[in-house]
Every structure is written in structure tokens, then in C-alpha cells.
N, C-alpha and C positions, 0 to 999 in steps of 0.2 A: 433744921439745917440739912442740906443736901449732902449725901455721902458721895465721896469720890469714887471713881471706878475701882481703884486699888482696895478701898475699904469694903466695897460691895463684894469683891472677889474674896477677901478675908472672911466675910460673913458667909458666903456660899461654901467656901472651903470648910468652915467650921460645921455647917449643916451636913455636908457630905461626910465628914469624919464621924460625927455622932451617929448619923443615920446608918452608915456602913458598919460601924462597930456594933450597934445593936442588931443589925441584920446578921452579923457573923455569929452572935450569940444564939441565934435560932437556925444556924446553918444545917443542923441535923433535922430540921423540920422544913425542908425546902418546899416553898409553895404555900405554906401556912400564912394566916394573917400576920403573925408576929415576924415572919420573913418578908412577905410581899409589901407590907405598909412601909417599913423603913427603906427598903430597896426602891420603892416608888418615889418616896420623898427625895432619895438621893438622885434618882433619875431626873426629877423636876429641877432640883438644884443644879444638876449638870447642865441642863438645857438653858437655864438662866445664866450660867456662867458662859456658855457658848455665845449667848446674846451679847454679853459684855466683851468678849473677845472680838466679835464682829464690829462692835461699835467704838472700840479703842484701838488705835494703831500700835501703841506701845504701852507696855507696863514696866515699872522698875524691876530690876533684876531680883530685888529681895522678895517681890511678890511671886516670881516663878519659883525661887528656892523654897519659899513657904509652901507653895502648892505641892512641889515634888516630895518634900518632907512629909507632909500630911498624907500623900498617896502612899509613901513607903510604910507609914504607920498602920494605915488600914489594911494594906496588903499583908503585913506581918500578922495582924489579927486573924485574917482568913487563913493564912498559912498554918496557924496553930490548930485550925479545926480539921478533924478527919474528913475525908471525902465521904459521900454517900455510899452505902453498901453496894450498890450496883452501878456506880459511875464508871465511865469509860476507863478511867485510869487504872482500875483492877485488871482490865483486859491488857493494858500496856505492861503491867508487871508480869502477867502470865506470858505474853508474847516474848518479852525479853528473857524471861526464865527459861522457857522451853528451847529457845535458840541456844542458850549457853549449855543446855543439857544435851545438845545435839539433835533436836527435833526441828521439824519444819512447821511453823505456825500456820502456813497455808494449807496444811494437810491434817493437822491434829484438831479434833473436836473436843473442847474442854470437858464436855459432859460424858465423854466416852469412859466407861468404867475401866478400860485398859490403861487409862492415864490418870486415874483418880490420885494415885500416889505422887504425882507431880505437883499437886496443889498445895498452897500454903494458906494460912489464915486469911491473907488479903486476896487471894485469888478464888476462893470457893464461891464467892458471891457475885462474880463477874456477870455482866448481862449478856443475854443471847448465847448461853453456853452450848447450844445445839448446833452452832455453825462455827466454822474456822474464821480466822481473822479477815476483815476487809481492807486493812490498811496497806498502802503501797510500800515498796521496799525501803524508801528513805526513812519512813516512820518506824519500820521494823528495826532497822539498824540503830536508830536513835534510842529505841527502848532497850535494845541489847547493851548499848554503850552505858546508858545510865544505870541499869540494874547490875552491870559488872562492877560499878563502883559501890552501889549499895542497893540491895534488892528491897525496895519499899515504895509505897505510894508517896511518902514524904520526900524521898530522894528525887522522884519525878517532878514533884511540885516545885522543889527548889530549882531544878534545871529549867523548868518553864519560867519561873520568876527571873532567873538569869537572862533568859531570852527577852523577857519583858524589859528588863533593865538595859539591855543592849539596844532595844528599839528606842528607848528614851534618849540614849546618848547619841545614837545615829540621827534621830529626828532633830536634836539640837544643832548638830552640825549642818544638817540639810537646811534648817531654818536660817542659820547664819549665812550660808552660801546663797540663799535666795533673797536675803535682805528682809525677810519676814520677822514680825515680832516673835521673840522667844517664847512668849506666853502661850503660843499655839501648841507647845508640847503638852500642855495641860489638857487640851481637847483630846489627847490620847490618854494620858496618865489618869485623868479623873473619870474616865468612863466606868460606870459601875460593873459592866460586864467583865472587866479585867479582874476586879476583886472576886467576883463569884466564880468565874469560869477558868481563871488562870491560877490565882492564889488559893481559891477554894477547892473547886472540883479538879482542876488540872487537866487541860486539854492540849493536845498535840498541835492544834491550829495555830497556836502562838509561834511555834517553831517555823511554820510556813510563812506566817506574816513577816517574821524577821528575815527570812531569805528573800522574800519579795522586795522588802525595803532595801536590802543589800544590793539587789539587782537594779532598782531604781537608782540608788546612789552610785553604782558603778557606771550606769549609762550616762549620768551626768558628768562623770570624770573621764568618759571615753575609755573605760576599762571593759572593753567589749567581751573579752573572754570570760572575765569574772561575772559580768552581767548575765551572759548566756548560761554559765554553769549554775549560778545561784537560782536563775529561773527554773532550770532543769531539776535542781534539788527541791525547789518549792513544790513542783508538780509531783515529785516522788514522795512527798509528805502527805498530800491529798491532791485529787485530780482537779479540784475547782479552778485554780489559776491557769489551766490550759487554755482557757478562753482569751487569755491576754497574749497569746502567740502573735497576732497581727501587729501588736505594738513593737515587736522586735524586727519586723521586715525592714531591711536595709539599714537598720541600726546596729545590727551585729553582722560580722562576716560569715560566709559559709563555713569556713574552717572553725569559727567559734560555735556555730550550731552543731557541727559534727562532734566537736569536743564535748559539748553538753549531752548529746545523745549517747556518746560512748560512756561518759561518766554515770549517767542514769542506768544505762545497760549494765555496767559493771556492778551496780548495787543489786541487781536481780540475779547475778550469777550464783550466790550461795543458796538460792531458793529453787534453782532449775532442777528439773528431774526429767530427763528424756525429752519428749515433745510436750510435756505438760506445762501449762502457763500459770504462773503463780498470781492468781487473782483472788484466791480465797472465796469469801462469801459475797463478793461484790455483785454477782448476778442476783443473789437472794435479796440483797439490799435494795436493788432497782425493782425487783418484782413485788416485794412484800413490805418494806419499811415505809410508813407514812406518818408525818407529823407536820402540822402547821403549813398545809399545802393547798391553799385555795385555788390557785391557777392550775396546778397539776391535776387536782381532783376534777376540775371541769374538763380539761383536755383528755383525761384518761377515759371518760365516758365514750369518747368517739375514736380513740386511738390506743394502740398497745403501749404499755409503759416504756418500752425500749424506744418507740418513736417520740414519745413526749420528752424523755430524757435528751434524745438527739436534738429536739427542738429547743430545749433549755440551753444546750451547748451552742446551737446556732445563734440564739438571741445574744449570748455573750460575745460570740465572734463578731457578729454584726455591729454590736456597740463598740467593740474594740476597733473594728475597721473605720467606723464613723469617727472615732475620737483620735485616730492617728492623724496627726497634723503634718502631712508632708514629710520633709526630710529634717524637720526641726527636732529639738529635744522633747522628751516625754514629760507630761505633767502628772502630779499625783492623782488628779481627777480621773485620768485615763486608766489608772490601775484600779480605782474603786468601782466605777460604774459597770464595766463588763461583768465583774463577779456578782455585783448586786442584781444585775438583770438575769443572770443564770439562776441565782438562788431564788429569785421571785417565782421562777417556773419550776423549781426543784420539788421532788417528792417528800423531802425532809428539810425543815428549816429550824434547826435548834438554835438557841441563843448564841452558843459559842461559834457557830458558823460565821457570825458577823465579825468575829475577831480578825478575820482576814482583811477586812476593809478599814479597821480602826487607824492604822498608821497613815492612811491616805486621805482622810476626810478633814480638810483644813479650809475649805472654801465655800462660798455661798451656794455654788451649784451642787455641792454634796450634802446640803441641809436635809434633803429627804432621807439619806443614809444615816445621818447623825440622829435624826428623830427615830428612825427605825431601831437603832440600838437601845433606845429607851422604851419605845411602844411595844417591843417584844418582851418586856419584863413580865407582863401579866400571864405569859404562856407557862410560867413556872407553876401556876395553880394546877396544872395536870398532875404533877408529882404528889401534891397534897391530896387531890381528889383520889388518885390511885391508892394512896395509903388508907383511905377511908373505904375502899373496896369498889370504887367506881371504875369503869373500863378506861383504857388508855385512849381517851378521846378529848380533843380540845373543844371547849364550849364555844358555840357560835358567837357569843358576845365578845369573846376575847379575840377571835379573828377579826371581827368587825372593827373593834377598837384599835387593834395593832395596825391594820392597813388603812384605816380612815385617817389616822394620825399622819401616816407617811404621805397619803394623798394630799392632806391639808398643807403639807410643806410647800407644794407647788405654787399655790397662790401667794403664799408668803414671799417666795422668791421673786415672783412677778412684781409684787407690791414694792419690795426693796429696790428692784432694778428700775422701775418706771415711775412709781408714784413718789417715791422718796429716794432718789439715787444717791443722796449723800449719807444715808443711814449706814451701809456697809463701808465705813471709812477705811476698812482694812484693804480696800482696793489699791491703796498706795503701797500695800505691802506684797502685792503680787497677784491681785485678781485681774485677769485679762479675759474678756469676753465671757465674763461670768464664771470663770474657773480660775485655777491657780496658775501662776506665772511659771512657764517652763523652766526646768532646772538645768543650767549648764554653767560650769565654772567660767569665770572671765578668762579670756585668751591668755592674758599675761600670767595667770596662775598656772595654766596648762603648759605654756611655753615660756618660761622665764628668760629674761634677757641675760646674755653672758656677762 
């Protein structure tokens, strides 16, 4: 007997749940076989669920509710697990703590003996203690706000989970406004990276992703000032979304752009000191940090790192310009691809960097990005190899597997579009020209009749 699409989703959700719960039990052994195997199984189940989402225009509401409840359960399981001893979240606690004690995180080096008394049990193992913070002002003030409530990695993880929950709620409203199937919220909520990097390790990237989604939502409702400010705040969390700037050309007013610049500028006021610019260890990051960077490694052989970084930014800007469709509303695809293009050329591509694109991948044209969020899972093996005494170096077979899977998604898209055009039936839910239907509320909702 052939199972219905709903029953297949139930089965895949159960596989995801069991796999991620087993993975959480090995969270303190990141990259080990006991961690990678269940996480890989979860990734495969996730891709099979994506296939079901593309082939079925609508699922019953109880299927979506079931999927969200399952996601909440495995997120709670990861939330219970302590982060790794040198995960970035320990730096977040340190940055928030020193701000509240009256110090500037852009000037203080955590390993400096003069500041050893400022450390707590959770900050003594933070990574790269010999350099000041690299995070922009928006992220720094977020760390300060959360640690003012409770100074712990757990409090930060709870804050990140609240951002995750807000993305789910906002995505549901976006899907409703676009007329898409509500099940597409599971394309976000079921992604394994959310469990490991938001509920598990806790990364600030989810805050930026939420702000970008708020900006997209505001553009659709013609809240241009809100869209501009939300975009500016996203850039103040991490610099990656700066490549989306062309998407706002003529979609926001000059005064909205000025307002966004003023707001972001005000965020930096607490960190200014004379003519000194608060960039912390950003230059060190560009010059020295490397991970999962095949394109950057090739280009760095013939150009300085700063030039290659500039090229990565240029790639994202060119994609954004190319995807800006005249004066019409912006699509989710246009938010995802410029950031993906820049990341492909970046010197560091950690799994949690892909969190920025997760709220915006719901169409056939973003399939390579969806695949990337799963094919990047084997990179966790580096953490395990380092624990065994090996150098911090990604094995070549991992890089080949990761990017070969992404490249393979291209022929799949062509096959779906030309060989079997009826396969991606979700085209009735908003796929236009291989992408997602542009979002704009109906005129009668924006201007109700008296």
C-alpha cells in the first residue's frame, strides 16, 4: 500500500526526532562517529522531506503542527546540553560581562593577565583569547542585554531560541500572505543546523537572520523605515548581509536610509574612543582565520587576503544587483543567493554561517543552498580530529563531498524544470521564473476601503 504524502512526512519527522535526540546525547563529542552518523541521518531525512514539500502543494494543518511540535522537542533536548568548552558563546558571555563592568571589548584581550580576575568559569575556555572581540556593535549590545538578565551561556541559548521561535511565527505569516503552503515553515524548522548551532552551541547568527526576515516582511508591507533599520541592525550583528544593499535601492527612501545609518552609528557610540575605530580583531580574522575555504584558498595564492575579501563582497553585490527585479517587491530568493555567493568565496565557512540563509530557502531555485546546509555536516569531523591531536585542517575528502553535493543540485533543478516540469507542483504556491513569488500584500489590505 502506497503511503500518502502526510504519512511520509510523519515518518520522516520521526526519523529526524530520533536521530537528533541521539545526536544530542553525543553533543560533548562533536564530530565523533556517534555525533556525525545520527546527524547525517537527520540531514538525509530533511532532504527527503524537502522533496515532499516540493511535490505536494498543500499539507493538512495537523501535519504542520506535528512537525513544529517535534522540532520544539529536539530543540529542548539540545538546549539541555552544555556548549563545547571553546564554542563562540563563551566569548559572548565574556563580551557582555566586560561591558557591564565598564570595559571596552574591542580593546581588552581576554588572555591579558591584567584582566584575569574578570573571568568566570564559563569564560576561561573561550576561543582565541589572544585577540579582542571581532563582533560588530549590534552583537555586542545584544550580549550585554542578555547577560544583564542572567550571565550564562544558557541564558544566551534561550535568547537565541526565542529568536528562532520568532522566525517561525513570522515565516508562517509570510507564507499565509504569499498564498504558499504553510508546510514550508518546516523547511526552516526541521533543518538540523538549527538544533546543533542555535539550541546546542548557540550562535549570534540567528539574531541577524531574524532581523533580515523582519526587513523582508517590512518591505512587503511597505514599512520602508522599519525595513531599512532592520537591515542596518542585521549588518550590525555581522557584516555578511551588507551584500544585500542593492536590493533596497529605490525600495526605501533616502530618509529611511539615513535613519538606518544613524541608528547603526549610535550603536557604536559606547565603544568610541578618540579617533580609534572599534573593529577589534576583524583585521586578524581576515588575515589569519581559515576554514572550509576552497575558493578563497585558490584566489589567495595570487592576491592578498584583503583583495580576495573584497572580491567575495563584490560577488555578493553583483548577485544582488542581478536579482533586483526592477521596481517590484523583493523575493526571498534574492535575500539568500547574494549571501551564499559571498560565503562561497569567504576565508571561513563554518556551518552556523548558513543560518543566515535558512529563513529564505523555500523554492526550487534555492535547492543548492538547501543541499549545502546538509552537505556541510561532515565538516564537524575537524572538531573530533582536533580532540585526537590532529591539526585544525579540514580533510580534502570532506571539502570534495560538501561542494560536489552542492554542484549536483544544479542538474537536479534543470531536470525538474525541463524534463519533468510538473514535478515541482509547488509552482502553484508561488514559484515564478524558477524562484519564489514576490511578496507584497494585496492593495485592499494596505489601503482598506472606508
